[in-house]
C-alpha positions in Angstrom: 3.6 12.6 22.5 1.7 12.6 19.2 -0.7 9.7 18.8 -2.0 8.3 15.6 -5.3 6.4 15.3 -4.6 3.0 14.0 -6.8 0.0 13.3 -10.3 -1.0 14.1 -10.3 -4.7 14.6 -13.1 -7.3 14.6 -11.8 -10.4 16.3 -14.0 -12.8 14.4 -11.2 -15.3 13.9 -8.7 -16.5 16.5 -5.3 -15.4 15.0 -2.7 -14.7 17.6 -1.0 -11.7 15.9 -4.0 -10.1 14.4 -7.1 -8.0 15.2 -10.0 -7.5 12.9 -11.6 -4.2 12.0 -14.3 -2.7 9.9 -13.9 -2.7 6.1 -11.9 -3.3 2.9 -12.5 -3.2 -0.8 -13.5 -6.6 -1.9 -13.9 -5.9 -5.7 -11.7 -5.1 -7.4 -9.6 -6.5 -4.6 -7.5 -3.9 -2.8 -3.8 -4.2 -2.1 -4.5 -5.2 1.5 -7.2 -7.7 0.6 -4.9 -9.3 -2.0 -2.5 -9.8 0.9 -5.2 -11.7 2.8 -5.9 -13.8 -0.3 -2.3 -14.7 -0.6 -2.0 -13.0 -4.0 0.4 -10.4 -2.6 3.4 -11.5 -0.6 5.7 -9.9 2.0 2.8 -7.8 3.3 3.3 -8.0 7.1 0.5 -8.1 9.5 -2.1 -6.5 7.2 -2.6 -9.9 5.6 -4.6 -10.8 8.8 -6.5 -7.6 9.0 -7.0 -5.9 5.6 -10.1 -4.1 7.1 -8.0 -2.3 9.7 -6.5 0.5 7.6 -8.1 3.4 9.5 -6.8 6.9 10.2 -8.1 10.4 10.8 -10.0 11.7 7.9 -8.0 14.1 5.7 -7.5 12.9 2.1 -7.0 14.8 -0.1 -6.8 18.3 1.6 -5.6 17.3 5.1 -2.3 16.3 6.5 -3.3 12.7 7.1 -2.7 10.1 5.8 0.9 11.3 5.5 2.5 11.7 2.0 4.2 8.6 0.9 2.2 6.5 3.3 -1.3 6.6 1.7 -1.6 2.8 1.3 -0.9 2.2 5.0 -2.6 5.4 6.1 0.6 6.1 8.1 0.1 3.1 10.3 3.6 1.8 11.1 2.8 -1.9 11.3 1.1 -1.8 7.9 4.1 0.1 6.3 4.8 -2.8 3.9 1.7 -1.6 2.0 3.7 1.6 1.1 6.2 -0.4 -1.0 5.7 1.1 -4.4 7.2 0.1 -7.7 5.9 -0.9 -11.1 5.8 -4.6 -10.3 5.5 -4.8 -6.5 1.8 -5.7 -6.4 -0.7 -8.0 -8.2 -3.0 -5.9 -10.5 -6.6 -6.5 -11.4 -7.5 -5.9 -15.1 -10.0 -3.1 -15.5 -11.6 -1.1 -18.3 -12.7 2.5 -18.4 -16.4 3.3 -18.1 -19.1 1.7 -15.9 -17.7 -0.6 -13.2 -19.1 -2.1 -10.0 -17.1 -1.6 -6.8 -17.8 -3.4 -3.5 -16.8 -2.5 0.1 -17.0 -5.4 2.6 -18.0 -4.0 6.0 -17.3 -6.1 9.0 -19.0 -3.6 11.4 -21.8 -1.2 10.5 -20.3 2.3 10.9 -22.6 5.1 10.0 -21.3 6.6 6.8 -20.7 10.0 5.3 -19.6 8.8 1.9 -17.4 6.5 -0.1 -15.0 8.3 -2.5 -12.8 6.9 -5.3 -9.7 8.6 -6.7 -7.3 7.5 -9.5 -3.7 8.3 -10.3 -2.9 10.6 -13.2 -2.1 9.1 -16.5 1.5 10.4 -16.2 2.1 9.3 -12.6 5.4 7.6 -11.7 4.6 4.0 -10.4 8.1 3.8 -8.9 7.7 6.8 -6.6 5.8 6.6 -3.2 2.1 7.3 -3.4 1.6 11.0 -2.7 -1.2 13.4 -3.4 0.4 14.9 -6.5 0.3 11.4 -8.1 -3.5 11.4 -8.0 -6.3 13.3 -9.7 -7.6 14.9 -6.5 -11.1 15.2 -7.8 -12.9 11.9 -7.0 -14.2 10.2 -10.1 -17.0 8.7 -8.0 -18.7 9.8 -4.7 -21.5 7.7 -3.1 -23.5 9.4 -0.3 -23.9 7.3 2.8 -26.6 9.6 4.2 -25.3 9.0 7.7 -26.7 5.5 7.7 -25.1 2.1 8.5 -24.3 0.3 5.3 -25.0 -3.2 4.2 -22.3 -5.7 5.0 -21.4 -5.9 1.3 -22.1 -2.6 -0.3 -21.9 -2.5 -4.1 -21.7 0.8 -5.9 -21.6 1.7 -9.6 -18.9 4.2 -10.8 -17.8 5.5 -14.1 -14.0 5.0 -14.3 -12.0 7.5 -16.3 -9.9 6.6 -19.4 -6.4 5.4 -18.5 -3.8 3.0 -19.9 -1.4 0.7 -18.1 -0.9 0.3 -14.4 -2.8 2.7 -12.2 -3.8 2.9 -8.5 -7.3 3.6 -7.4 -7.5 5.1 -3.8 -10.8 4.3 -2.0 -11.9 6.3 1.0 -14.7 5.3 3.3 -15.5 8.3 5.5 -17.3 7.6 8.8 -20.1 9.8 10.0 -20.0 9.1 13.8 -16.2 9.3 14.2 -13.5 11.6 12.8 -11.9 8.7 10.9 -11.9 7.2 7.5 -10.8 3.8 6.1 -8.3 3.8 3.2 -7.6 1.2 0.6 -5.2 1.3 -2.4 -6.3 -0.8 -5.4 -3.8 -1.8 -8.1 -5.4 -2.1 -11.5 -4.2 -2.5 -15.1 -6.0 -0.9 -18.0 -3.7 -2.6 -20.5 -1.8 -0.7 -23.1 -5.1 0.3 -24.7 -6.2 0.7 -21.9 -16.0 -17.2 12.4 -17.4 -16.8 15.0 -16.3 -19.0 18.0 -19.3 -21.2 18.9 -20.8 -20.6 22.3 -20.1 -23.1 25.0 -23.1 -25.0 26.5 -23.0 -24.6 30.2 -24.3 -27.1 32.7 -26.4 -24.4 34.4 -28.5 -22.1 32.3 -26.8 -18.7 32.3 -28.4 -15.3 32.0 -25.7 -14.5 29.5 -27.3 -16.4 26.6 -26.1 -14.6 23.5 -22.6 -14.2 22.1 -21.6 -11.2 20.1 -19.7 -11.3 16.9 -16.1 -10.3 17.6 -13.9 -10.9 20.6 -11.7 -9.0 23.1 -8.4 -10.0 21.6 -5.7 -8.7 19.2 -2.1 -8.0 18.7 0.7 -7.0 21.1 1.0 -3.2 21.7 3.5 -0.9 23.3 3.5 1.0 26.6 1.6 4.3 26.1 -0.7 2.8 23.4 -4.4 2.7 23.9 -6.7 -0.3 23.3 -10.4 0.5 22.9 -13.5 -1.8 22.9 -16.4 -0.6 20.8 -19.9 -2.1 20.6 -22.3 -2.0 17.7 -26.0 -2.6 17.2 -27.9 -2.5 13.9 -27.7 1.3 13.7 -23.9 1.7 14.4 -21.7 2.1 17.4 -23.2 2.5 20.9 -20.9 5.2 22.2 -21.9 4.8 25.8 -20.4 1.3 25.9 -17.0 2.3 24.6 -14.2 1.3 27.0 -10.6 2.3 26.7 -7.4 0.9 28.3 -4.1 2.8 28.3 -1.2 0.3 28.4 1.2 1.2 31.2 4.0 -1.2 30.5 5.5 -3.6 28.0 4.2 -6.6 30.0 0.7 -5.2 29.9 1.1 -4.6 26.2 1.2 -8.4 25.6 -2.0 -9.4 23.9 -2.9 -12.0 26.6 -2.5 -9.4 29.3 -4.3 -6.4 27.9 -7.2 -8.6 26.8 -7.6 -9.7 30.4 -7.3 -6.2 31.8 -9.7 -4.7 29.3 -12.2 -7.5 30.0 -12.0 -6.7 33.7 -12.6 -3.0 32.9 -15.6 -3.6 30.7 -17.2 -5.9 33.3 -16.7 -3.3 36.0 -18.1 -0.4 34.0 -21.1 -2.0 32.2 -23.8 -4.3 33.6 -25.4 -5.2 30.3 -22.4 -7.0 28.8 -20.1 -9.6 30.3 -16.6 -10.4 28.9 -14.7 -13.6 29.4 -15.3 -17.4 29.1 -18.4 -19.0 30.6 -17.7 -21.7 33.2 -19.9 -24.7 34.0 -22.0 -22.7 36.4 -22.8 -20.2 33.7 -20.6 -17.5 35.2 -18.5 -15.5 32.8 -14.9 -14.8 33.9 -12.1 -13.0 32.1 -9.1 -15.0 30.9 -5.6 -14.2 29.8 -6.2 -14.7 26.1 -9.2 -14.5 23.8 -12.3 -13.3 25.7 -15.9 -13.6 24.3 -18.5 -11.0 24.8 -22.0 -12.1 26.1 -25.3 -10.3 26.5 -28.7 -11.2 27.8 -31.6 -12.4 25.7 -33.3 -9.4 24.1 -30.2 -7.2 23.8 -29.9 -5.3 20.5 -26.1 -5.5 20.5 -24.7 -7.3 17.5 -20.9 -7.1 17.6 -17.8 -5.8 19.3 -14.6 -4.4 17.8 -11.1 -3.5 19.0 -9.4 -0.3 17.9 -6.0 1.1 18.8 -4.4 4.4 19.2 -0.7 3.9 19.1 2.3 6.1 19.5 4.1 6.8 16.2 6.8 4.2 15.7 10.3 5.7 16.1 12.7 4.7 13.3 16.3 5.0 14.3 17.8 3.1 11.3 19.1 4.8 8.2 20.5 4.0 4.8 22.4 5.7 2.0 22.8 4.2 -1.5 25.5 5.8 -3.5 28.0 5.3 -6.3 25.7 3.4 -8.6 27.6 2.0 -11.6 26.8 -0.4 -14.4 28.7 -2.3 -17.0 28.1 -2.4 -20.7 25.9 -5.2 -21.9 27.6 -8.2 -23.4 25.7 -11.2 -24.7 22.6 -10.0 -22.9 24.3 -9.8 -19.4 25.4 -6.8 -17.4 26.4 -6.0 -13.8 25.1 -3.2 -11.5 27.1 -2.2 -8.4 26.4 0.3 -5.7 27.6 1.2 -2.2 25.4 0.9 0.9 25.9 2.6 4.3 23.4 1.6 7.0 22.8 2.7 10.6 21.4 -0.2 12.6 19.9 -3.5 11.4 18.4 -3.0 8.0 17.0 -5.4 5.4 17.8 -4.2 1.9 15.8 -5.4 -1.1 16.7 -4.1 -4.6 15.8 -5.0 -8.1 16.6 -3.7 -11.6 13.7 -3.3 -14.1 13.8 -2.3 -17.7 11.7 0.6 -19.0 8.6 -1.7 -19.4 8.9 -2.9 -15.8 10.4 -6.4 -16.5 12.7 -7.5 -13.7 16.3 -8.1 -14.8 18.1 -8.5 -11.5 17.3 -8.9 -7.8 19.1 -9.0 -4.4 17.9 -9.1 -0.8 20.1 -9.2 2.3 20.3 -8.2 5.9 22.9 -5.5 6.9 24.0 -4.4 10.3 25.8 -1.0 10.4 27.1 -1.9 7.0 29.6 0.0 4.8 29.9 -2.2 1.8 29.4 -2.6 -1.9 26.6 -4.6 -3.4 26.7 -6.3 -6.8 23.7 -7.5 -8.9 23.9 -9.6 -12.0 21.4 -8.7 -14.8 20.2 -11.2 -17.4 18.4 -10.9 -20.7 19.2 -7.2 -20.9 18.9 -5.0 -24.0 20.2 -1.4 -24.3 18.1 1.4 -23.0 16.5 2.9 -19.9 16.6 0.8 -16.7 15.7 1.5 -13.1 17.3 0.4 -9.8 14.6 0.3 -7.2 15.4 -0.4 -3.5 13.5 -0.7 -0.3 14.9 -0.5 3.3 13.1 -2.1 6.2 14.1 -2.3 9.9 14.0 -5.4 12.1 10.4 -4.5 13.2 9.3 -4.7 9.6 8.8 -0.9 9.2 9.6 0.3 5.7 11.5 3.6 6.2 13.2 4.3 2.9 12.8 3.6 -0.8 14.0 5.2 -4.0 14.4 4.6 -7.7 17.6 5.4 -9.6 17.5 5.7 -13.4 20.2 4.1 -15.6 20.9 4.1 -19.3 22.5 0.7 -20.2 24.6 0.4 -23.4 25.9 -2.5 -25.5 29.5 -3.4 -25.3 31.3 -2.2 -28.4 32.7 -5.6 -29.2 29.2 -7.2 -29.1 27.1 -4.4 -30.5 25.4 -5.6 -33.6 23.1 -2.7 -33.9 23.5 0.2 -36.2 26.4 2.5 -35.1 25.6 6.0 -34.1 27.2 9.4 -34.2 25.7 10.9 -31.1 23.6 9.9 -28.0 20.4 11.9 -28.1 20.1 14.6 -26.8 23.7 16.0 -26.7 24.8 19.5 -26.2 24.4 20.6 -29.8 21.7 22.7 -31.4 20.7 20.4 -34.2 21.6 17.3 -36.3 22.5 17.3 -40.0 20.7 15.0 -42.4 22.3 11.5 -42.3 23.3 11.8 -38.7 22.5 8.6 -36.6 21.7 9.0 -32.9 21.0 6.6 -30.0 17.8 7.7 -28.3 18.4 7.4 -24.5 14.7 6.9 -23.7 14.1 3.7 -25.7 17.7 2.5 -26.6 16.9 2.6 -30.3 18.8 4.4 -33.1 17.4 7.0 -35.5 18.8 8.7 -38.6 18.1 12.3 -39.5 16.5 12.4 -43.0 14.9 15.3 -45.0 14.7 17.6 -42.0 11.9 20.1 -41.5 14.2 23.1 -40.7 16.8 24.0 -43.4 18.1 20.4 -43.6 18.6 20.0 -39.9 16.8 17.8 -37.3 16.3 20.3 -34.5 17.3 19.1 -31.0 14.5 18.3 -28.4 13.5 21.2 -26.2 11.0 21.3 -23.4 9.0 23.9 -25.3 9.1 22.3 -28.7 9.7 18.5 -28.7 7.5 17.5 -31.6 10.5 16.3 -33.6 12.2 14.3 -30.8 13.1 10.9 -32.3 10.7 8.2 -31.4 8.8 10.4 -28.9 7.5 13.7 -30.5 4.2 13.9 -32.3 5.9 14.5 -35.7 9.2 12.7 -35.2 8.8 10.6 -38.3 8.9 13.8 -40.4 12.5 14.3 -39.3 13.9 10.8 -38.5 14.0 7.2 -39.7 14.1 4.3 -37.2 17.2 2.3 -37.8 16.7 -0.5 -35.3 
């Protein structure tokens, strides 16, 4: 069965459902780190371990991380990071030009490089993050020279010109493993652009020094592998690496595998001891959080937990069909759609206008549903809108999302805007002078004036759109804005 490398976790805090790993982007704060700060919500378990987003190296030319799962690196229990829409995540203001970026490293991996990529100016923020959404040439590459970095590594990068919401994708490629750490950073250019203290034994113990990190973490599944990794000032000490393959669901409980892994480490290595120190100074494994002790003079600094988990199997499904919407009356409208689900599914849907402002929202649990869903919209004006939905299973795995475009129009009885003759574009070759059209892209009306081609305003075409009303580079030569 195919395995996927998951998270490296430094257990420097006692959090029952989490494990701590090796690095995140601190500034500007990444999507995952924003979850830890509480500035992003509904993040799932990554809020406890933003430094754990680790996967086989491969971006941008390799198969991993998978398309549509770049933010989570394809790690199933971080799949909430892959929720993608115009207003799903908190954004950090940024300007083009020189900027200082900072990776915070919680364990000193030897480094090949740090690379920084950015979305294209014309990317679609409502589509999942895929390679074709990015400029695949990094705008900044910092050589790690195969050395272990500082805990907080600052680097100066020249950020390209962009406007509005963009995503920066940061890759930390490790030199002494085949993995990289991945971080998505949500930025906005604007329209112009603890260590648990050691116990004091009654008897002096030979195990006098406690390493940073612990043998502890989250629940795993049968078939998954849990790995203890030890570090000194120069990076990982590979000879001490100890792995445990979980044989059953009961062994996958965090309290059990931490005990079993502690036993395995103690049996395999004489220069470390894992467990809790008793009053006689003896270290014994426990079912729960286990500390790691070394003797005075040891060069070891820390221990980390990593996982190799079997890819999560998603059996649920969803189909959203028959999207309909009413005309706008007094700023209100209704959107309806039909939902079919297989299994237990949580549906979250919202309607946004072209600028990304939320106009309607619904969230509900469904179990083998075959039903209609209705959403009331408020403060709506005519023009382009988007229905964006996410589907998550009961384990919190995001397995489906899509965006559906809609053109909302005013109700005839309440339309106080200028009347129009056609909706642009329609299946005619051109428009005569004096003709009023409703432009679908912005919901505004335009009137054909002294037209550039024999008295006609030529219809938009993909090869010649310079006279498209409100959009083309020379539209004002052909059209007058009515409202």
